[in-house]
C-alpha positions in Angstrom: -24.6 1.0 28.2 -23.2 -1.2 31.1 -25.1 -3.2 33.8 -22.0 -4.2 35.8 -22.4 -4.2 39.6 -20.5 -1.3 41.2 -19.0 -1.7 44.7 -18.9 1.4 46.8 -15.2 1.9 47.0 -13.8 -0.4 44.3 -11.1 -1.9 46.5 -9.9 1.2 48.3 -10.8 2.9 51.5 -12.0 6.1 49.6 -15.6 5.7 48.4 -16.3 6.5 44.8 -19.4 8.5 44.0 -21.9 6.1 42.4 -22.5 8.4 39.5 -18.8 8.5 38.7 -18.5 4.7 38.9 -21.4 4.2 36.7 -20.2 6.7 34.2 -16.8 5.1 34.1 -18.2 1.7 33.5 -20.5 3.0 30.7 -17.5 4.8 29.1 -15.4 1.6 29.2 -18.2 -0.4 27.6 -18.6 2.3 24.8 -14.9 2.4 24.1 -14.5 -1.3 24.0 -17.5 -1.5 21.6 -16.1 1.1 19.3 -12.5 -0.2 19.4 -13.8 -3.6 18.4 -15.7 -2.1 15.4 -12.6 -0.1 14.4 -9.8 -2.6 14.9 -11.5 -5.9 14.4 -14.5 -5.3 12.1 -13.0 -2.5 10.2 -16.4 -0.8 10.4 -16.1 2.3 12.6 -19.4 3.8 13.8 -17.9 6.8 15.5 -15.7 9.6 14.2 -12.2 9.8 15.7 -13.0 13.0 17.4 -16.0 11.6 19.2 -14.0 8.5 20.3 -11.2 10.8 21.6 -13.7 12.8 23.6 -15.1 9.6 25.3 -11.5 8.5 26.0 -10.5 11.8 27.5 -13.6 11.9 29.7 -12.6 8.4 31.0 -9.1 9.6 31.6 -10.3 12.6 33.6 -12.6 10.3 35.7 -9.8 7.9 36.5 -7.5 10.8 37.4 -10.0 12.1 39.8 -10.9 8.7 41.2 -7.8 6.3 40.8 -9.9 3.4 42.1 -11.9 3.4 38.9 -8.7 2.6 36.9 -9.3 -1.2 36.1 -6.9 -3.5 34.3 -9.2 -3.7 31.3 -9.7 0.0 31.0 -8.9 1.3 27.4 -6.7 4.0 29.1 -4.3 1.3 30.2 -3.2 0.1 26.7 0.1 2.0 27.0 1.6 2.0 30.5 5.0 3.5 29.4 7.1 1.7 32.0 10.4 0.4 30.5 10.9 -3.3 31.4 14.1 -4.7 32.8 13.5 -7.9 30.9 10.8 -10.4 30.1 9.7 -12.8 32.8 9.4 -16.5 31.9 5.9 -17.9 31.5 5.4 -21.7 31.7 2.5 -22.6 29.4 -0.3 -24.5 31.1 -0.8 -26.3 27.8 2.4 -26.6 25.7 2.4 -24.6 22.5 3.4 -27.3 20.1 4.5 -26.8 16.5 2.7 -28.2 13.4 4.3 -30.6 11.0 5.2 -28.9 7.7 4.4 -30.5 4.4 7.6 -29.8 2.3 5.9 -30.7 -1.0 4.6 -27.3 -2.0 2.6 -28.8 -4.9 -1.1 -29.7 -4.5 0.0 -33.3 -4.0 1.1 -32.3 -0.5 -2.6 -31.9 0.4 -3.4 -35.3 -1.1 -0.6 -37.0 1.0 -1.9 -35.4 4.2 -5.5 -36.6 3.6 -4.2 -40.1 2.8 -2.3 -40.2 6.1 -5.3 -39.1 8.0 -7.6 -41.7 6.5 -4.9 -44.4 7.0 -4.6 -43.4 10.8 -8.4 -43.4 11.2 -8.5 -46.8 9.4 -11.3 -45.5 7.1 -12.4 -47.7 4.2 -12.0 -46.5 0.6 -15.8 -45.9 0.3 -16.0 -43.9 3.5 -17.2 -40.2 3.1 -14.5 -37.5 2.8 -12.9 -36.2 5.9 -14.0 -32.7 6.8 -11.0 -30.3 7.4 -10.8 -26.8 8.7 -8.5 -25.0 6.2 -6.9 -21.7 7.3 -4.0 -19.4 6.3 -0.5 -19.8 7.8 0.5 -16.3 8.9 4.0 -15.2 8.8 4.2 -13.6 12.3 4.9 -14.4 15.9 2.9 -17.0 17.8 1.2 -15.8 21.0 -0.8 -17.1 24.0 -3.4 -14.7 25.5 -4.8 -15.6 28.9 -8.1 -14.2 29.9 -9.5 -14.7 33.5 -13.2 -13.9 33.8 -13.0 -12.2 30.5 -10.1 -9.8 31.3 -6.7 -10.0 29.7 -4.2 -10.8 32.4 -1.2 -12.2 30.5 0.3 -12.5 27.0 3.2 -14.8 26.3 5.3 -15.8 23.3 5.7 -19.5 22.2 9.3 -19.7 23.4 10.4 -23.3 23.3 6.8 -24.5 23.5 7.0 -25.2 27.2 8.2 -21.8 28.4 7.7 -18.4 26.8 8.2 -14.7 27.6 5.7 -12.4 29.4 5.0 -9.7 26.8 1.7 -8.5 28.4 2.6 -4.8 28.6 3.4 -4.6 24.9 0.5 -6.7 23.8 -1.8 -4.3 25.6 -0.8 -1.7 23.0 -2.2 -3.8 20.1 -5.7 -2.3 19.2 -7.1 -5.5 17.8 -6.5 -7.5 21.0 -9.5 -6.8 23.4 -8.5 -6.1 27.1 -12.0 -7.5 28.0 -13.9 -10.2 26.1 -17.4 -9.7 24.8 -20.3 -11.7 26.1 -20.3 -14.3 28.9 -16.6 -15.3 29.1 -15.5 -18.5 31.1 -13.4 -18.2 34.2 -10.3 -19.2 32.2 -9.7 -19.0 28.5 -6.4 -19.1 26.7 -6.5 -18.0 23.1 -3.7 -18.7 20.7 -2.9 -16.8 17.5 -0.4 -14.8 15.6 0.9 -11.3 15.9 1.7 -9.9 12.5 2.2 -6.6 10.6 0.2 -5.6 7.6 2.3 -4.7 4.5 1.0 -1.1 4.4 1.8 -0.7 8.0 5.3 -2.1 7.5 6.0 0.3 4.7 4.9 3.3 6.8 7.0 2.1 9.6 10.1 1.8 7.4 9.4 5.1 5.9 9.3 6.7 9.3 12.5 4.9 10.3 14.3 6.2 7.2 13.0 9.8 7.9 14.5 9.5 11.4 17.8 8.1 10.2 17.1 4.9 12.0 17.6 1.3 10.8 14.8 0.0 8.6 13.4 -3.5 9.0 13.9 -6.4 6.5 10.4 -7.8 6.4 7.0 -7.5 8.3 7.7 -10.6 10.4 10.9 -9.3 11.8 9.3 -6.0 12.5 6.4 -7.6 14.3 8.7 -9.8 16.4 10.9 -6.9 17.3 7.9 -4.8 18.4 6.5 -7.6 20.6 10.0 -8.1 22.3 10.6 -4.3 22.7 11.4 -3.5 26.3 9.7 -0.1 26.2 5.9 -0.4 25.8 5.7 3.2 24.7 8.0 2.4 21.7 6.1 -0.8 21.0 2.9 1.2 20.8 4.3 3.1 17.9 4.8 -0.2 15.9 1.5 -1.0 14.1 0.7 -4.6 15.0 -2.3 -6.8 14.1 -3.5 -10.1 15.5 -5.4 -13.2 14.3 -6.7 -15.9 16.7 -6.6 -19.6 15.6 -6.8 -21.9 18.6 -7.0 -22.6 22.3 -4.7 -23.2 25.2 -5.9 -23.9 28.7 -9.8 -23.6 29.3 -11.9 -23.8 32.4 -15.6 -23.6 32.8 -16.5 -23.5 29.1 -18.4 -26.1 27.0 -16.1 -26.2 24.0 -17.5 -26.4 20.5 -17.3 -29.9 18.9 -15.6 -28.7 15.6 -12.6 -26.5 15.0 -14.6 -24.3 12.7 -17.3 -23.7 15.3 -14.5 -23.0 17.8 -13.2 -20.2 15.6 -16.7 -18.8 15.3 -17.0 -18.8 19.1 -13.6 -17.1 19.6 -14.7 -14.4 17.1 -17.9 -14.1 19.2 -15.8 -13.1 22.2 -14.5 -10.1 20.2 -11.2 -11.5 19.0 -10.2 -11.1 15.3 -10.3 -14.3 13.3 -9.3 -14.4 9.7 -12.1 -14.6 7.2 -10.1 -16.5 4.7 -11.0 -19.9 6.1 -13.3 -22.7 5.1 -14.3 -26.3 5.8 -13.0 -28.4 3.0 -14.2 -31.9 2.1 -11.4 -34.4 1.5 -8.2 -34.1 -0.6 -10.1 -32.3 -3.4 -11.3 -29.6 -1.0 -7.8 -29.1 0.4 -6.2 -28.9 -3.1 -8.8 -26.3 -4.1 -8.1 -24.2 -1.0 -4.4 -24.4 -1.5 -4.7 -23.2 -5.1 -7.2 -20.5 -4.3 -5.2 -19.0 -1.5 -2.0 -19.3 -3.6 -3.7 -17.2 -6.3 -4.8 -14.7 -3.7 -1.6 -14.6 -1.8 0.0 -11.5 -3.3 -3.3 -9.5 -3.0 -3.6 -10.2 0.7 -2.7 -7.2 2.9 -0.4 -9.4 5.0 2.2 -12.1 4.4 1.5 -15.8 4.5 3.9 -18.6 3.9 1.3 -21.3 3.4 -2.0 -22.7 4.6 -2.9 -25.0 7.5 -5.2 -28.0 7.4 -6.8 -29.4 10.6 -9.2 -32.2 11.0 -12.4 -30.3 11.8 -14.0 -32.9 14.2 -12.3 -32.3 17.5 -13.2 -35.8 18.7 -11.3 -37.2 15.7 -8.4 -35.0 16.7 -8.3 -36.8 20.1 -8.4 -40.2 18.3 -5.5 -39.2 16.0 -3.4 -37.7 18.8 0.3 -36.7 18.5 3.6 -38.0 17.2 6.9 -36.6 18.4 5.0 -33.7 19.9 3.3 -32.8 16.6 -0.4 -33.3 16.1 -1.3 -36.0 13.6 -4.5 -34.1 12.8 -2.9 -31.0 11.4 -0.3 -29.9 8.8 1.1 -26.7 7.4 1.2 -26.8 3.6 3.7 -24.2 2.5 4.1 -22.3 -0.7 7.4 -21.8 -2.5 9.7 -19.6 -0.4 9.6 -15.8 -1.2 13.1 -15.1 0.2 16.4 -16.8 -0.5 20.1 -16.1 -0.2 22.5 -15.7 -3.1 25.6 -13.8 -4.2 25.5 -10.3 -5.8 27.9 -10.6 -8.7 27.5 -7.1 -10.2 25.4 -4.0 -10.3 24.1 -2.7 -13.7 22.0 0.3 -14.6 18.6 0.1 -16.3 17.0 3.1 -17.9 13.3 3.0 -17.7 10.6 4.4 -20.1 10.4 7.6 -18.1 14.2 8.1 -17.9 14.6 6.8 -14.3 18.0 5.0 -13.7 17.5 1.9 -11.6 20.4 -0.1 -10.2 19.9 -3.8 -11.0 21.5 -6.5 -9.0 23.1 -9.3 -11.2 22.8 -12.4 -9.0 24.0 -16.0 -8.9 20.8 -17.7 -10.1 18.5 -18.7 -7.2 15.0 -20.4 -7.1 12.7 -18.0 -5.1 9.0 -17.3 -5.3 8.4 -20.2 -7.7 10.9 -19.2 -10.4 14.7 -18.8 -11.0 15.9 -15.3 -10.4 19.1 -13.8 -11.7 18.3 -10.1 -11.7 16.7 -8.0 -8.9 16.0 -4.4 -8.4 17.9 -2.2 -6.0 15.4 0.7 -6.5 17.7 3.7 -6.2 21.1 4.8 -4.9 19.7 5.8 -1.5 18.0 2.4 -1.0 21.2 0.6 -2.2 23.3 2.6 0.4 20.7 2.0 3.1 20.9 -1.7 2.6 24.6 -1.6 2.6 25.1 -4.1 -0.2 28.2 -4.3 -2.3 29.4 -6.5 -5.1 30.4 -9.9 -3.7 28.1 -9.8 -0.8 25.7 -12.6 0.2 22.2 -11.0 -0.1 18.6 -11.8 0.7 16.4 -11.8 -2.4 12.6 -11.5 -2.2 10.0 -12.3 -4.9 6.3 -12.3 -4.3 4.1 -13.4 -7.2 4.5 -11.2 -10.2 6.2 -8.5 -8.2 9.7 -7.6 -9.6 12.4 -9.4 -7.4 14.2 -7.1 -5.1 17.3 -7.3 -2.9 16.1 -7.0 0.7 19.5 -6.6 2.3 22.9 -8.3 2.9 23.6 -11.2 5.2 25.8 -9.9 8.0 29.4 -11.0 7.8 33.0 -9.8 7.2 34.0 -8.9 3.7 37.2 -10.6 2.6 38.4 -7.5 0.8 37.6 -3.8 0.4 34.8 -3.2 -2.1 34.0 0.4 -3.1 30.5 1.8 -2.8 28.5 1.8 -6.0 28.2 5.2 -7.7 25.5 6.4 -10.2 26.9 7.3 -13.7 27.0 11.0 -14.7 25.9 10.2 -18.3 23.0 8.0 -19.4 24.4 4.6 -20.4 22.0 4.5 -23.3 22.2 7.9 -25.0 25.0 9.7 -23.1 22.7 12.6 -21.9 23.5 14.1 -18.5 22.0 12.3 -15.5 20.3 14.6 -13.0 18.6 14.2 -9.6 16.0 16.6 -8.6 16.7 18.5 -5.4 15.3 16.5 -2.5 14.4 13.6 -4.8 15.5 10.0 -4.6 15.7 9.1 -8.3 18.4 9.8 -10.9 17.1 10.4 -14.4 18.3 10.7 -17.9 17.8 14.3 -19.1 17.5 13.3 -22.8 13.8 12.6 -22.7 13.0 13.2 -26.4 16.3 11.7 -27.6 17.0 8.7 -25.4 16.1 5.4 -27.1 15.2 3.9 -23.7 12.4 6.4 -23.4 11.3 6.5 -27.0 8.0 4.5 -26.8 6.9 6.3 -23.6 7.7 9.6 -25.2 5.7 8.8 -28.3 2.7 7.6 -26.3 2.6 10.6 -24.0 3.0 13.0 -27.0 0.1 11.4 -28.8 -2.2 11.2 -25.7 -5.7 12.7 -25.7 -4.7 15.5 -23.3 -1.5 16.2 -25.3 -1.5 16.3 -29.1 -4.5 14.0 -29.3 -3.4 11.7 -32.2 -6.3 9.4 -32.5 -5.4 5.7 -33.3 -1.8 5.8 -32.0 -1.9 3.3 -29.2 0.5 1.0 -27.3 0.6 -1.9 -29.8 1.0 0.4 -32.9 3.8 2.3 -31.2 5.5 -1.0 -30.4 5.4 -1.9 -34.0 6.6 1.5 -35.2 9.6 1.5 -32.9 10.5 -2.1 -33.1 10.4 -2.1 -36.9 12.7 1.0 -36.9 10.1 3.2 -38.7 10.2 5.7 -35.8 13.2 6.8 -33.8 12.2 10.3 -32.8 8.9 12.2 -32.4 9.3 14.3 -35.6 9.5 11.1 -37.7 5.8 10.6 -36.8 5.0 13.3 -39.3 6.9 11.5 -42.1 4.6 8.5 -42.0 2.5 7.8 -45.0 -0.3 5.4 -45.8 2.0 3.0 -47.7 4.4 2.6 -44.8 1.7 2.2 -42.2 -0.5 -0.2 -44.2 2.5 -2.6 -44.5 2.4 -3.1 -40.7 0.7 -6.2 -39.2 -3.0 -5.7 -38.6 -2.9 -2.2 -40.2 -5.3 -1.9 -43.1 -5.2 1.0 -45.6 -8.3 2.7 -44.0 -6.7 2.6 -40.5 -3.4 3.9 -42.0 -5.3 6.8 -43.7 -7.1 7.6 -40.5 -3.8 7.8 -38.5 -2.2 10.0 -41.2 -5.2 12.3 -41.0 -5.0 12.3 -37.2 -1.3 13.3 -37.4 -2.1 16.1 -39.8 -4.9 17.4 -37.6 -2.5 17.5 -34.6 -0.3 20.0 -36.3 -2.8 22.6 -35.5 -1.9 22.6 -31.8 -2.1 25.0 -28.9 1.0 26.0 -27.0 -0.2 24.5 -23.6 -0.9 21.1 -25.3 2.5 21.1 -27.1 4.3 21.9 -23.9 2.6 19.2 -22.0 3.2 16.8 -24.9 7.0 17.2 -24.6 6.9 15.3 -21.4 9.0 17.6 -19.3 9.4 16.4 -15.7 7.0 18.2 -13.3 5.1 20.0 -16.1 1.5 18.8 -16.1 -1.4 20.3 -18.0 -1.9 23.1 -15.4 1.7 24.1 -15.3 1.8 24.1 -19.1 -1.1 26.5 -19.3 0.5 28.7 -16.7 3.7 28.9 -18.6 1.9 29.6 -21.9 -0.2 32.4 -20.3 2.9 33.9 -18.6 5.3 33.9 -21.5 3.1 33.8 -24.5 5.6 32.1 -26.8 7.7 28.8 -26.8 10.9 30.7 -27.5 10.5 32.8 -24.4 9.8 29.7 -22.3 12.9 27.8 -23.7 15.2 30.8 -23.0 13.7 31.8 -19.6 16.1 31.8 -16.7 15.4 30.0 -13.5 14.5 33.4 -11.8 12.0 34.2 -14.7 10.4 30.8 -14.4 10.0 31.3 -10.6 7.7 34.3 -11.4 5.1 31.9 -13.0 2.1 31.0 -10.9 2.7 27.8 -8.8 6.1 27.2 -10.3 8.6 26.5 -7.5 12.4 25.7 -7.5 11.9 22.0 -8.4 9.7 22.7 -11.4 11.9 25.5 -12.6 14.9 23.3 -12.4 13.2 20.6 -14.3 12.2 23.0 -17.1 15.7 24.4 -17.4 17.3 20.9 -17.3 15.1 19.8 -20.2 15.7 22.8 -22.5 19.5 22.9 -21.6 19.9 19.6 -23.4 20.8 20.3 -27.1 19.1 17.0 -28.1 15.7 18.2 -26.7 16.0 21.6 -28.4 16.8 19.9 -31.7 13.7 17.7 -31.4 11.5 20.7 -30.6 12.8 22.6 -33.7 12.2 19.5 -35.9 8.6 19.3 -34.7 8.1 22.9 -35.5 9.6 22.3 -38.9 7.2 19.4 -39.4 4.4 22.0 -39.3 3.2 22.0 -35.7 2.2 25.6 -35.0 -0.2 27.8 -33.1 -1.0 31.5 -33.2 1.9 33.5 -31.7 1.0 34.9 -28.3 -1.8 32.4 -27.9 -2.7 31.7 -24.3 -0.7 34.8 -23.0 -2.4 36.6 -20.1 -4.8 39.3 -21.2 -4.7 41.8 -18.4 -7.9 43.3 -19.5 -9.8 40.0 -19.5 -12.0 39.5 -16.4 -10.8 37.0 -13.9 -13.9 36.4 -11.7 -12.6 33.1 -10.3 -9.1 34.3 -9.5 -7.7 32.7 -6.3 -10.6 30.1 -6.1 -10.1 26.3 -6.1 -12.8 24.0 -7.7 -13.4 20.2 -7.6 -15.5 18.6 -10.4 -17.5 15.5 -9.7 -20.3 13.7 -11.6 -21.6 14.4 -15.1 -22.8 17.9 -15.9 -25.8 18.4 -18.3 -24.0 20.2 -21.2 -20.3 20.6 -20.2 -17.8 17.9 -20.4 -15.3 17.8 -17.5 -12.5 19.1 -19.8 -14.7 22.0 -21.0 -15.7 22.9 -17.4 -12.1 22.8 -16.4 -11.0 25.0 -19.3 -13.7 27.6 -18.5 -12.7 27.7 -14.8 -9.0 28.1 -15.6 -9.7 30.8 -18.3 -11.5 32.7 -15.5 -8.5 32.5 -13.2 -9.7 29.6 -11.1 -7.8 26.4 -10.3 -9.2 22.8 -10.6 -8.0 20.2 -8.1 -8.5 16.5 -8.0 -9.5 16.1 -4.4 -11.7 17.8 -1.8 -10.1 19.5 1.1 -10.6 22.4 3.5 -8.9 24.6 0.9 -11.6 23.9 -1.7 -13.8 26.8 -2.4 -16.5 25.2 -4.5 -17.5 21.6 -5.6 -19.2 21.4 -8.9 -21.5 18.4 -8.8 -23.4 16.7 -11.6 -25.3 13.4 -12.0 -23.9 10.4 -10.1 -21.5 12.4 -8.1 -19.6 10.2 -5.7 -17.5 10.4 -2.5 -16.2 13.9 -3.3 -19.7 15.3 -2.9 -20.1 13.5 0.4 -16.8 14.9 1.6 -17.9 18.5 0.5 -21.1 18.2 2.5 -19.1 16.9 5.5 -16.8 19.9 5.3 -19.7 22.3 4.7 -18.2 23.6 1.4 -20.0 25.4 -1.4 -21.7 23.0 -3.8 -22.7 24.1 -7.3 -24.5 22.7 -10.2 -23.7 23.6 -13.8 -26.0 26.7 -13.6 -24.3 27.8 -10.4 -20.9 27.5 -12.1 -22.0 29.5 -15.1 -23.3 32.3 -12.7 -19.9 32.5 -11.1 -18.2 32.6 -14.5 -20.4 35.5 -15.4 -19.4 37.3 -12.2 -22.8 36.9 -10.4 -23.7 35.0 -7.2 -25.4 31.7 -7.9 -28.8 31.1 -6.5 -28.8 29.0 -3.4 
């Protein structure tokens, strides 16, 4: 795969066998190629295990012949030597800053275009100026120096004239090639931004919390901290990414005439360049780009704080020149700030639709993320304590698009007086029911699920759902009307609704009202598993509800079962058992259950209980359903499998026994084939249900 010339001794007095040298060069080329596809193109062509095998082979070769260990070898990404400090690096070409347009409205783009046209002395009827429009990444600026295609140095911006040598840490960033692709010039300095993706940032903070370490405030701080980490081995554990956007010093290369072509050429060398860029014509093109990226901002996998406009023609850039060390031909056009500082005046509790208690910060109003914010979430007690915020603190508030504003942390400083830590209430502030936290869980919850007004709408919607009581026609908007008008306060009151009451509601005709009343009447003929699931008990899904019904055979026995008795049920562990006991220990919930039974909801006594004489041909086997079967719906197939003792899972894994595939089966079927699992059609499933071995 490589045609590099191979000297006999590679710079040492010990000759290296030619076959080993050629194999090492070939392995390096393969690993560079696949790393580029994985990290830059996000299009891996090799399984991880196969890549690891090539990597380990190269490691073994270099261990046997140290002269083969070149600076651009993939094995040299993590050196592991802790640095005493960062050596200063004087930039051959200063890393200058770009002027910031403080007008965050589209008019900022219009003003920049007007300045450029004025500086170029263009007449009013001259064609629009072409601009390269890019994203402004919220990261750390970096200069990468390549000599004859090999990375020899990486430096931070510093003060623009002198930065810090962070080469060892940057070698750990998978997206940054150690060796450029193609015919690289003798000297090429590429400039760009080191950043951290949001999902990587969340994983990093989760790991920090698990280890009891300090979490990071935002992705930019996390990225900057990783780059300036003195231990490269630790830096390697911080998931960094990189985008190139310009040049520093260059020697021996015929540079492209436009900035957009320059970025294409940089990408051709194997460096990642952001795809969200365009060539915009005049002010209208800039405004369109600013608005389009603003609308897309929150959906991006990384943070940006604006966009950048550059005159595309590099000859025109030379004509425009610089002013006070800032280029006249470029500007950063920012969006409204997503983080601001303000004062935390109080902490209230909000009870959500599922009973979760959330601490809410009451803030001195502050303009952030394009709107005035006076409330922000603190998520839960553990997050609140981790951030160390208390009433009276100056805090950092973040708001991104439509995301609920959150308190990121406190601004360090002395508190003028002692302020006690916030404590969660023991009773729900809405209904007075006991507040519980599941063992090992992070959230506190109101235990009055069927009684608490804050949970009323969610409880009704869940109760009426297709997999629960299946009340046709009782959707979100109707439930809003029923609750907001005061017609419904508890679940049993659903069964007191008549056609007259319902038809008086907005957009509710007599026929629709009659259909809903009929649907409610039909739901009275329930099954015990459906009724249990409809109650909305924490941790009790459809499968657990069926297991409980089969084990106990009656609702009364379930309600009165001790924790020890509940633990005897298949797949019921301590957390599920505690949630069931917590639910039925609340008098409010028992009262609602009795009222529902009094409203006529019933099922044959003992229905669903385990029949020890019934055959269980699928006992202990796990199935996954995918695609459309010829005659069975997915629910029907699931019911048949569970009745025969099997279990139906939602995803394919090594623990899956059979995948039942129908028409238009998707990725689950591919995964099953990859793992070599048993794949059945409907006929094969029916054979198993009948206790015989399916053909094929």
